[in-house]
N, CA, C and O of each residue as an XYZ file, in Angstrom:
460
protein
N      69.771     98.366     82.870
C      71.208     97.430     82.183
C      71.827     96.967     83.886
O      72.359     97.893     84.498
N      71.772     95.928     84.428
C      72.657     95.600     84.941
C      74.218     95.253     84.933
O      74.758     94.966     83.865
N      74.854     95.278     85.990
C      76.386     94.556     86.190
C      76.236     93.566     86.986
O      75.852     93.827     88.126
N      76.427     92.522     86.709
C      76.907     91.210     87.836
C      78.102     90.974     87.969
O      78.929     90.426     87.241
N      78.170     91.680     89.510
C      79.670     90.530     89.821
C      79.715     89.332     90.770
O      79.441     89.184     91.961
N      80.231     88.413     89.656
C      80.608     86.974     90.376
C      81.551     86.609     91.823
O      82.498     85.828     91.727
N      81.355     86.959     92.549
C      81.724     87.048     93.721
C      82.190     85.160     94.142
O      81.546     84.173     93.787
N      83.210     85.176     94.801
C      83.827     83.885     95.412
C      84.636     83.998     96.993
O      85.837     84.240     97.112
N      83.465     83.709     98.404
C      84.399     83.556     99.756
C      85.176     82.425     99.824
O      86.388     82.366    100.033
N      84.382     81.514     99.632
C      85.120     80.309     99.562
C      85.627     79.522     98.503
O      85.845     79.889     97.349
N      85.907     77.647     99.343
C      86.121     77.532     97.861
C      84.792     77.462     97.073
O      84.679     78.033     95.988
N      83.890     76.826     97.576
C      82.298     76.272     96.815
C      81.210     77.873     96.813
O      80.731     78.292     95.759
N      81.017     78.463     97.946
C      80.782     79.435     97.998
C      80.354     80.518     96.892
O      81.230     81.380     96.828
N      79.392     80.739     96.080
C      79.487     81.798     95.041
C      77.716     82.631     95.672
O      76.658     82.126     96.048
N      78.280     84.344     95.472
C      77.404     84.547     95.536
C      77.298     86.006     94.461
O      78.081     86.856     94.037
N      76.099     85.746     94.361
C      75.816     86.871     92.968
C      75.438     88.666     93.699
O      74.772     88.819     94.723
N      76.045     89.834     92.882
C      75.653     90.942     93.358
C      75.178     91.816     92.326
O      76.016     92.159     91.493
N      73.657     92.379     92.172
C      74.147     92.828     91.056
C      73.709     94.247     91.093
O      72.783     94.031     91.875
N      73.634     95.458     90.889
C      74.282     97.038     90.407
C      73.317     97.608     89.436
O      73.716     97.107     88.385
N      72.552     98.159     89.213
C      71.651     98.857     88.634
C      73.421     99.933     87.937
O      74.516    100.300     88.362
N      72.971     99.958     87.261
C      74.287    101.053     86.520
C      73.921    102.428     85.770
O      74.608    103.232     85.140
N      72.073    102.346     86.214
C      71.547    103.495     85.563
C      71.848    104.401     86.980
O      72.681    105.289     86.803
N      71.275    104.298     88.391
C      71.607    104.737     89.341
C      73.171    104.964     89.915
O      73.754    106.010     90.201
N      73.594    103.636     89.967
C      74.948    104.440     90.683
C      75.999    105.026     89.980
O      76.128    104.994     88.757
N      76.974    105.724     91.022
C      77.555    106.783     90.301
C      79.243    105.925     90.349
O      79.507    104.773     90.692
N      79.981    106.824     89.950
C      81.242    105.850     89.335
C      82.280    105.509     90.863
O      83.234    104.742     90.990
N      81.522    106.562     92.015
C      82.152    106.552     93.193
C      81.816    105.387     93.854
O      82.447    104.400     94.234
N      80.505    105.798     93.902
C      79.574    104.534     94.656
C      79.983    102.617     94.280
O      79.789    101.555     94.871
N      80.671    103.076     92.879
C      80.624    101.137     92.202
C      82.320    101.026     92.757
O      82.744     99.948     93.174
N      82.918    101.862     92.721
C      84.401    101.451     93.903
C      84.466    101.524     94.796
O      85.536    101.186     95.304
N      83.304    102.053     95.717
C      83.123    102.008     97.097
C      82.640    100.275     97.594
O      82.892     99.720     98.664
N      81.810     99.671     96.285
C      81.305     98.485     96.274
C      82.515     97.618     96.541
O      82.791     96.920     97.517
N      83.369     97.925     95.048
C      84.338     97.308     94.921
C      85.600     96.765     95.903
O      86.167     95.699     96.139
N      85.678     98.217     96.335
C      86.904     97.783     97.709
C      86.252     97.030     98.878
O      87.072     96.190     99.250
N      85.674     96.996     99.263
C      84.905     95.852     99.917
C      85.167     94.401    100.037
O      85.647     93.793    100.994
N      84.484     93.651     98.096
C      85.177     92.905     97.618
C      87.015     92.585     97.178
O      87.970     93.024     96.537
N      86.503     91.355     98.201
C      88.674     90.944     97.286
C      88.899     90.175     97.437
O      89.995     89.928     97.941
N      87.525     88.699     96.927
C      87.306     87.749     96.440
C      87.582     87.473     94.881
O      88.282     86.620     94.336
N      86.706     88.598     94.311
C      85.818     88.425     92.699
C      86.642     87.672     91.523
O      87.709     88.199     91.213
N      86.418     86.985     91.123
C      87.216     86.595     90.083
C      87.212     87.415     88.078
O      88.160     87.593     87.313
N      85.855     87.674     87.916
C      85.337     88.206     86.773
C      84.634     89.719     86.720
O      83.455     90.013     86.916
N      85.346     90.258     86.512
C      84.216     92.078     86.582
C      84.197     92.753     85.254
O      85.265     92.543     84.679
N      83.621     93.269     84.761
C      82.803     93.718     83.818
C      82.932     95.066     83.624
O      81.702     95.024     83.648
N      83.110     95.843     83.511
C      83.110     97.120     83.963
C      82.447     98.432     82.402
O      82.265     99.649     82.436
N      82.252     97.313     81.134
C      82.149     98.048     79.837
C      80.588     98.593     79.531
O      79.930     98.757     78.503
N      80.252     98.861     81.512
C      78.761     99.874     81.423
C      79.370    101.031     82.306
O      78.584    101.932     82.600
N      80.553    101.117     82.728
C      80.988    102.694     82.620
C      82.571    102.810     82.136
O      83.706    102.457     82.453
N      81.480    103.909     80.670
C      82.162    104.511     80.220
C      83.161    105.620     80.263
O      83.957    106.045     79.426
N      82.786    106.070     81.887
C      83.234    107.752     82.004
C      84.608    107.022     83.120
O      85.371    107.730     83.778
N      84.633    105.957     83.103
C      85.781    105.157     83.679
C      87.154    105.308     83.452
O      87.454    105.252     82.259
N      87.976    105.462     84.146
C      89.769    106.687     84.194
C      90.281    106.257     85.181
O      91.464    106.058     84.904
N      90.080    105.992     86.190
C      90.937    105.345     87.417
C      90.796    103.905     87.769
O      89.761    103.299     88.049
N      92.480    103.298     87.682
C      91.793    101.406     87.728
C      92.269    101.602     89.362
O      91.639    100.924     90.174
N      93.279    102.436     89.846
C      93.912    102.016     91.435
C      92.864    101.375     91.528
O      92.782    100.390     90.795
N      91.814    101.657     92.352
C      90.342    100.768     93.417
C      90.489     99.583     92.865
O      90.739     98.679     93.663
N      90.401     99.258     91.590
C      90.855     97.469     91.450
C      92.165     97.064     92.211
O      92.006     96.069     92.917
N      93.467     97.625     92.231
C      94.813     97.024     91.816
C      94.433     95.823     93.630
O      95.193     94.856     93.683
N      93.288     95.944     95.009
C      93.323     95.144     95.686
C      92.758     93.785     95.210
O      92.961     92.760     95.861
N      92.160     93.795     94.246
C      91.221     92.557     93.975
C      91.855     91.704     93.213
O      91.394     91.462     92.098
N      93.324     90.924     93.768
C      94.204     90.318     93.438
C      93.835     89.082     92.431
O      94.150     88.605     91.340
N      92.819     88.859     93.707
C      91.800     86.765     92.986
C      91.568     87.430     91.145
O      91.610     86.582     90.254
N      91.406     88.497     90.868
C      91.275     88.591     89.890
C      91.265     87.816     88.621
O      92.197     87.016     88.704
N      90.594     87.666     87.390
C      90.892     86.231     86.409
C      90.504     87.147     84.891
O      90.978     86.926     83.777
N      89.903     87.786     85.122
C      88.955     88.338     83.984
C      88.596     89.450     84.144
O      87.904     89.549     85.157
N      88.789     90.702     83.420
C      88.501     92.167     83.141
C      88.661     92.761     81.641
O      89.558     92.979     80.827
N      86.925     92.923     81.791
C      86.612     93.864     80.589
C      86.027     95.265     80.488
O      84.991     95.834     80.832
N      87.308     95.602     79.779
C      87.206     97.622     80.417
C      86.416     98.370     78.852
O      85.937     99.449     78.505
N      86.578     97.492     78.480
C      85.459     97.835     76.655
C      84.670     99.311     76.971
O      83.703     99.644     77.658
N      85.509     99.915     76.193
C      85.018    101.103     75.583
C      85.161    102.457     77.388
O      84.291    103.281     77.668
N      86.201    102.271     78.047
C      85.927    103.461     79.322
C      86.859    104.193     78.950
O      87.314    103.855     77.857
N      87.515    105.394     79.587
C      88.401    105.851     79.359
C      89.520    106.010     79.829
O      90.325    106.939     79.768
N      89.530    104.047     80.799
C      91.258    104.177     80.546
C      92.532    104.430     79.771
O      92.670    103.807     78.718
N      93.585    105.357     80.199
C      94.465    104.463     79.271
C      95.898    104.537     80.080
O      96.914    104.846     79.458
N      95.962    104.136     82.009
C      97.090    103.304     82.263
C      96.530    102.343     83.002
O      95.521    102.477     83.695
N      97.248    101.256     82.849
C      96.976     99.657     83.242
C      97.744     99.646     84.453
O      97.323     98.784     85.224
N      98.838    100.375     84.950
C      99.429    100.607     86.043
C      99.191     99.983     87.300
O      99.776     99.100     87.928
N      98.167    100.681     87.502
C      97.295    100.071     88.453
C      96.945     98.692     89.176
O      96.856     98.189     90.296
N      96.776     98.351     87.563
C      96.538     96.490     87.568
C      97.718     95.487     87.878
O      97.783     94.259     87.923
N      98.374     96.228     88.020
C     100.164     95.399     87.839
C     100.372     93.837     88.231
O     100.807     92.802     87.726
N      99.661     94.408     89.718
C      99.641     93.031     90.955
C      98.671     91.937     90.984
O      98.520     91.083     91.858
N      97.873     92.145     89.595
C      96.634     91.274     89.719
C      97.373     89.674     88.646
O      97.172     89.416     87.459
N      98.457     88.687     89.968
C      98.852     87.760     88.878
C      98.140     87.041     88.792
O      98.653     85.948     88.557
N      96.500     87.006     88.892
C      95.957     85.639     88.409
C      95.364     86.085     87.431
O      94.428     85.415     86.995
N      95.701     87.299     86.805
C      94.485     87.717     85.616
C      95.074     86.791     84.381
O      96.192     86.297     84.233
N      94.102     86.753     83.697
C      94.476     85.679     82.293
C      92.569     86.051     81.124
O      91.797     85.351     80.468
N      92.621     86.792     81.318
C      92.075     87.407     80.658
C      91.628     89.212     80.750
O      90.970     89.586     81.720
N      92.068     90.261     79.625
C      91.456     91.528     79.433
C      90.921     92.318     78.276
O      91.662     92.692     77.367
N      89.998     92.502     78.299
C      89.832     93.593     77.195
C      89.424     94.561     77.162
O      88.354     94.927     77.650
N      90.306     95.271     76.491
C      90.524     96.812     76.703
C      89.943     97.528     74.735
O      90.353     98.546     74.179
N      89.348     96.925     74.428
C      88.513     97.431     72.827
C      88.179     98.511     73.573
O      87.906     98.586     74.771
N      88.250     99.618     72.445
C      87.480    101.010     72.275
C      88.436    101.297     73.445
O      87.499    101.563     74.198
N      89.640    101.487     74.323
C      89.739    101.404     75.167
C      91.625    102.798     75.005
O      92.369    102.291     74.166
N      92.093    103.789     75.439
C      92.770    104.220     75.008
C      94.261    104.412     75.908
O      94.896    105.365     76.359
N      94.414    102.823     75.873
C      95.927    102.545     76.081
C      96.821    102.824     75.697
O      97.076    102.900     74.495
N      97.367    102.998     76.363
C      98.962    103.948     75.645
C     100.013    102.612     75.709
O     100.859    102.594     74.816
N     100.028    101.808     76.410
C     100.991    100.851     76.883
C     100.658     99.755     77.905
O     100.370     99.932     79.089
N     100.768     98.349     77.103
C     101.079     97.438     78.100
C     102.473     97.227     78.899
O     102.200     96.384     79.753
N     103.233     97.428     78.973
C     103.706     97.689     79.478
C     103.913     97.113     80.847
O     104.433     96.018     81.062
N     103.336     98.176     82.005
C     102.964     97.440     82.988
C     102.410     96.007     83.453
O     102.562     95.785     84.654
N     101.864     95.115     82.788
C     101.716     93.884     82.368
C     102.361     93.152     82.958
O     102.273     92.362     83.898
N     103.415     93.715     81.903
C     104.434     93.033     82.461
C     105.594     92.656     84.174
O     106.710     92.533     84.681
N     104.680     92.651     84.265
C     105.343     92.817     85.806
C     104.087     91.845     86.795
O     104.174     91.692     88.013
N     103.214     91.403     86.112
C     102.131     90.479     86.224
C     103.262     89.262     86.213
O     104.180     89.110     85.407
N     102.800     88.186     87.719
C     103.235     86.927     87.076
C     102.584     85.538     86.867
O     102.897     84.347     86.880
N     101.606     86.262     86.686
C     100.755     84.597     85.914
C     101.398     84.737     84.167
O     101.689     85.727     83.496
N     101.433     83.495     83.914
C     101.887     82.753     82.938
C     101.760     82.876     81.638
O     102.468     82.306     80.808
N     100.582     83.849     81.344
C      99.905     84.656     80.207
C      98.481     85.256     80.087
O      97.379     84.798     80.389
N      98.831     86.311     79.604
C      97.257     87.049     79.538
C      96.879     87.074     78.428
O      97.655     87.320     77.505
N      95.186     86.746     78.183
C      94.761     87.396     77.021
C      94.226     88.642     76.857
O      93.329     89.130     77.544
N      94.959     89.299     75.660
C      94.196     90.474     75.526
C      93.501     90.509     74.413
O      93.697     89.696     73.510
N      92.309     91.773     74.328
C      91.462     91.599     72.945
C      91.337     92.659     73.435
O      90.982     93.018     74.557
N      91.859     93.547     71.922
C      91.906     95.004     71.446
C      90.919     95.211     69.869
O      91.262     94.605     68.854
N      89.919     95.973     69.883
C      89.735     96.324     68.939
C      90.073     97.580     69.312
O      90.001     98.120     70.416
N      90.568     98.110     67.934
C      91.208     99.578     68.086
C      89.806     99.829     67.385
O      89.158     99.024     66.716
N      89.412    101.519     67.792
C      88.701    102.367     67.507
C      88.925    103.224     65.267
O      88.197    104.139     64.880
């Protein structure tokens, strides 16, 4: 299974980078994410053991984040993602959406399917 990260370095410069989710560990994925600052769309649904969103706090240009089925319970680390428009937290154990009130975006579409 491949996780594709769509990266935008400049206005029209777009690169694709794929990670084989079978051979990567959670730590190596976050190490790669830390090196990427201009990412707009991120799908972490394949990483079902993911629990900590702290490394994502640096992805301030992020517009869409899919956390479906992860072990994430706290959205506080992504409170500064001011361009976030879409957040999928289906099958997650999120306890509160309160940290999202700190986002300066005008609206965030939140998708959640309860277990």
